[in-house]
C-alpha positions as CSV (number, residue, x, y, z in Angstrom):
1,M,-19.2,58.8,-24.6
2,D,-15.8,59.8,-25.2
3,V,-12.8,57.9,-25.3
4,T,-11.5,58.7,-21.8
5,S,-15.0,57.8,-20.4
6,S,-15.0,54.4,-22.2
7,C,-11.5,53.7,-20.7
8,R,-12.5,54.5,-17.2
9,A,-15.7,52.2,-17.5
10,L,-13.7,49.4,-18.8
11,C,-11.1,49.8,-16.0
12,V,-13.9,49.5,-13.4
13,V,-15.3,46.3,-15.1
14,V,-12.0,44.7,-15.0
15,S,-11.4,45.6,-11.6
16,L,-14.6,44.2,-10.4
17,A,-14.0,41.0,-12.2
18,L,-10.5,40.8,-10.5
19,L,-12.0,41.4,-6.9
20,A,-14.9,38.8,-7.6
21,G,-12.1,36.1,-8.6
22,C,-10.1,36.8,-5.5
23,A,-13.1,36.5,-3.4
24,S,-14.0,33.1,-4.8
25,A,-10.5,31.7,-4.3
26,P,-10.7,30.6,-0.7
27,R,-13.8,28.5,-1.4
28,D,-12.2,26.7,-4.2
29,V,-9.2,25.9,-2.2
30,A,-11.2,24.6,0.7
31,S,-13.3,22.3,-1.8
32,R,-10.0,21.1,-3.3
33,D,-8.6,20.3,0.1
34,A,-11.6,18.3,1.1
35,E,-11.2,16.0,-1.8
36,E,-7.6,15.3,-1.4
37,P,-6.4,12.0,0.1
38,Y,-5.3,12.0,3.8
39,F,-1.6,11.8,2.8
40,A,-1.8,14.8,0.4
41,R,-2.6,17.1,3.2
42,Q,-0.3,19.2,5.2
43,L,0.5,17.6,8.7
44,P,0.0,19.7,11.7
45,G,3.1,21.2,13.0
46,I,5.3,20.5,9.9
47,S,6.0,23.2,7.5
48,G,5.7,22.8,3.8
49,D,9.4,23.8,3.3
50,W,10.7,21.2,5.8
51,G,8.8,18.5,3.9
52,L,9.8,19.5,0.3
53,A,13.4,19.6,1.6
54,M,13.3,15.9,2.3
55,S,13.9,13.3,-0.5
56,P,11.2,10.9,-1.3
57,V,13.3,8.1,0.3
58,D,13.5,10.1,3.5
59,N,9.9,11.2,3.5
60,P,7.5,8.3,2.2
61,I,4.5,10.5,2.9
62,L,5.6,12.8,0.2
63,E,5.9,10.0,-2.3
64,A,2.7,8.6,-1.3
65,R,1.1,11.9,-2.0
66,A,2.8,12.2,-5.5
67,L,1.3,8.8,-6.3
68,G,-2.1,9.6,-4.9
69,N,-2.2,6.8,-2.7
70,P,-1.8,5.9,1.0
71,P,0.6,3.2,2.1
72,P,-1.9,0.3,2.3
73,A,-3.0,0.9,-1.3
74,L,0.6,1.0,-2.5
75,I,1.3,-2.3,-0.8
76,Q,-1.8,-4.0,-2.1
77,Q,-0.9,-2.9,-5.7
78,A,2.7,-4.4,-5.4
79,L,1.4,-7.5,-3.9
80,L,-1.2,-7.9,-6.6
81,A,1.7,-7.4,-9.3
82,Q,3.4,-10.3,-7.6
83,H,0.2,-12.5,-7.8
84,E,0.2,-11.8,-11.5
85,R,3.7,-13.0,-11.6
86,W,3.3,-16.2,-9.8
87,V,-0.5,-17.0,-10.3
88,G,-0.9,-20.6,-11.4
89,T,2.6,-21.7,-10.3
90,P,2.2,-25.3,-8.8
91,Y,2.8,-26.1,-5.2
92,R,5.8,-28.1,-4.7
93,I,7.3,-28.8,-1.1
94,G,10.8,-27.5,-1.1
95,G,10.2,-25.6,-4.3
96,T,11.6,-22.1,-4.9
97,S,11.0,-21.2,-8.6
98,S,8.1,-20.9,-11.2
99,S,8.2,-24.8,-11.9
100,G,7.0,-25.3,-8.3
101,I,7.1,-23.4,-5.1
102,D,5.8,-23.9,-1.5
103,C,4.1,-21.4,0.8
104,S,7.2,-20.1,2.9
105,A,9.2,-19.9,-0.3
106,L,6.5,-17.6,-1.9
107,V,6.4,-15.4,1.1
108,Q,10.2,-15.1,1.2
109,S,10.5,-14.3,-2.5
110,V,7.7,-11.8,-2.5
111,F,9.0,-10.0,0.5
112,E,12.6,-10.0,-0.9
113,E,11.7,-8.5,-4.3
114,T,8.9,-6.1,-3.3
115,F,9.9,-4.9,0.3
116,R,13.7,-5.8,0.2
117,V,13.2,-7.6,3.4
118,S,15.0,-10.9,4.0
119,L,12.7,-13.5,5.7
120,P,13.8,-17.0,6.8
121,R,13.1,-19.8,4.5
122,T,10.7,-21.9,6.6
123,T,7.2,-21.1,8.0
124,G,8.4,-22.1,11.4
125,E,11.0,-19.5,11.4
126,Q,8.7,-16.8,9.7
127,V,6.2,-17.2,12.4
128,H,8.5,-15.4,14.9
129,Q,9.3,-12.5,12.6
130,G,8.0,-9.1,13.7
131,A,5.1,-8.5,16.2
132,P,1.7,-10.5,16.6
133,V,-1.3,-8.8,15.2
134,E,-5.0,-9.3,16.0
135,R,-7.0,-10.5,13.1
136,S,-9.4,-7.6,13.3
137,E,-6.3,-5.3,12.7
138,L,-4.8,-6.9,9.7
139,V,-3.4,-4.5,7.1
140,P,-1.8,-5.3,3.7
141,G,1.6,-6.9,4.0
142,D,1.0,-8.7,7.3
143,L,1.8,-12.5,7.5
144,V,-1.1,-14.8,8.2
145,F,-0.5,-18.4,9.6
146,F,-2.6,-21.5,9.4
147,R,-2.5,-24.8,11.0
148,P,-4.4,-27.3,8.8
149,P,-4.3,-31.0,9.3
150,G,-1.0,-32.5,8.4
151,R,2.6,-32.2,9.1
152,Y,3.2,-28.5,7.9
153,D,1.8,-25.2,8.8
154,H,0.8,-22.7,6.2
155,V,1.5,-19.1,5.5
156,G,0.3,-16.3,3.2
157,I,0.4,-12.5,2.8
158,Y,-2.5,-10.3,3.7
159,L,-3.8,-8.2,0.8
160,G,-6.6,-6.4,2.5
161,E,-10.3,-6.7,2.1
162,G,-10.3,-10.1,3.8
163,R,-8.1,-11.8,1.1
164,F,-4.5,-13.3,1.1
165,L,-1.9,-14.4,-1.4
166,H,-0.4,-17.9,-0.9
167,A,0.7,-21.1,-2.4
168,S,-2.1,-23.6,-1.9
169,T,-1.2,-27.2,-1.8
170,S,-4.0,-28.0,-4.1
171,R,-4.1,-25.2,-6.6
172,G,-0.7,-23.5,-6.3
173,V,-0.3,-19.7,-6.2
174,M,-3.7,-18.0,-5.7
175,I,-5.5,-15.6,-3.7
176,S,-8.2,-16.9,-1.0
177,E,-10.6,-15.5,1.4
178,L,-9.8,-15.5,5.1
179,D,-13.6,-16.1,5.7
180,N,-13.6,-19.2,3.5
181,R,-14.8,-21.9,5.9
182,Y,-11.6,-24.0,5.6
183,W,-9.2,-21.2,6.2
184,Q,-11.3,-19.6,9.0
185,R,-11.3,-23.1,10.8
186,Y,-7.5,-23.3,10.6
187,Y,-6.5,-19.7,11.0
188,W,-3.7,-19.5,13.6
189,Q,-2.1,-16.1,14.1
190,A,-0.7,-13.1,12.1
191,R,2.7,-11.1,12.3
192,R,3.7,-7.8,11.1
193,T,7.2,-7.7,10.1
194,L,7.3,-3.9,9.5
195,E,4.9,-1.0,9.6
196,P,2.8,-0.1,6.6
197,T,4.5,3.2,5.8
198,T,7.8,1.4,6.0
199,L,6.9,-1.3,3.6
200,A,5.4,1.3,1.2
201,Q,8.6,3.4,1.3
202,R,10.4,0.1,0.3
203,V,7.9,-0.4,-2.6
204,M,8.6,3.0,-4.0
205,V,12.3,3.0,-3.5
206,G,12.3,-0.5,-5.6
207,D,10.2,1.1,-8.3
208,Q,12.5,4.0,-8.7
209,G,15.5,1.7,-8.8
């Protein structure tokens, strides 16, 4: 075979390889799309250029996509970080620091630091914040209220998966189960101060600051 024939044969092989690669591209893209989280997908009716033109502060979905987590997961992670900071802090009525804190002061501090939301100081005032939520519809960041025996009501922050963060009168700052027999018995109501997407946006803005 002469040099010209060899070059022609090589060109044919390369061309066929390129065509095969192009033919397989749509299948690969479809497979990747199927594995992406919900917030990583393009929303119907919104062009990619419009979304990219917005800053992360204006478009929390873009920022959630960048981090690979939907808003509930971001909120839960932020609340677990607060638990790590406060865990073991003893309960002290009227307390607001690491030397002792009560349930409503913990909620107030966590919301201020994590979400930049200013809540009232007392449980009696916090129970009027936001909108009521059914227990079956709880999402991370919702406030959960209890009416145990005694003079004071109790409040915590829902973490998801049936757990909530609170300052227990007997064990200090900890995570408890809503289905625990005690808490289930004295469960009162829940409130949602802001929608999860808004809370997640505030978590991300705080992290950037």
